[in-house]
N, C-alpha and C positions, 0 to 999 in steps of 0.2 A: 504494500500500500504506500502511496506517495504522500500521504498526510493531508490531502486536500479535503476540506469539509464539503458537505452537501451544499452549503450556502455558496462557497467559492465556485463549485462546479456549476451551480445554477446561474450565478452571475456571469461566469465565463461563457456559458452557453448562450445567454442573452446577448453578450457582446458579439459572439460569432454570428448569431442571427441578424443582428443589426448590421454587421459588416457585409453579410450576404445580401441583405436588402439594398444597401448602398451600391454594391458591386453590380447587382442586376440592372440598375438603371444607368450605369456608367458606360463609357466608351468601350470598345472591343478590347483594348489592352488590359483593362481592369477585369474583364470577363476571364481572361487567361489566368489572372491572379486568383480569381475565384475557383477556376478549374483546378489549379495546382493545390489550392488550399483543400478542396474536397478530396483530391487524390491522396494528399498527405494524411488528412484526418481519418479517412476511411481505411487507409493502411494501418494506422495506429489502432483503430477500433478492432481490427482483426487480431492484434497482438495483446489485447487486454486479458488479464487473468479472470477467472470465474469470480473472484472476490471483487475486483474492480468493476466488472459488469454488474454485479449485484448492487454495488454502491451507486451506480448511475441508473439502475432500474431497468436494465436490459437483460434478456436471456441470451444465451450463446447463439441461438438460431436468429434472433433479431439482429444481433451484432454481425453475424455472418451475412445476412441478407443485405444489410446496409453497407457493409464493407466491400461486398462484391459488386455493388452498383457501379456502372461506368461513371467516370468523373464528370461527364457532361449532363448527367441526370440529377435533378434536385432530390 
C-alpha cells in the first residue's frame, strides 16, 4: 500500500476528470496528451494489487476491462 487515503484518491480522481474535460475541448495537440495520459493510467491500473483495487473500489475484472481499453476510448 502506498499510504494514500481514500480522500486523497478521490481528490486526485476529481483533478484527473477535470483535466480530461479541459483536454477534450482543447486543440488536437492536447488530445494527444490526453491519449498518453489514458494509456499510462490504464497500464498502471493493470498493475495494481488486489488490496489497492479494493481501496479504490474496483474488482480485478473491472480493472482489467478498463485497463485493456484502447487509449482513444473514454
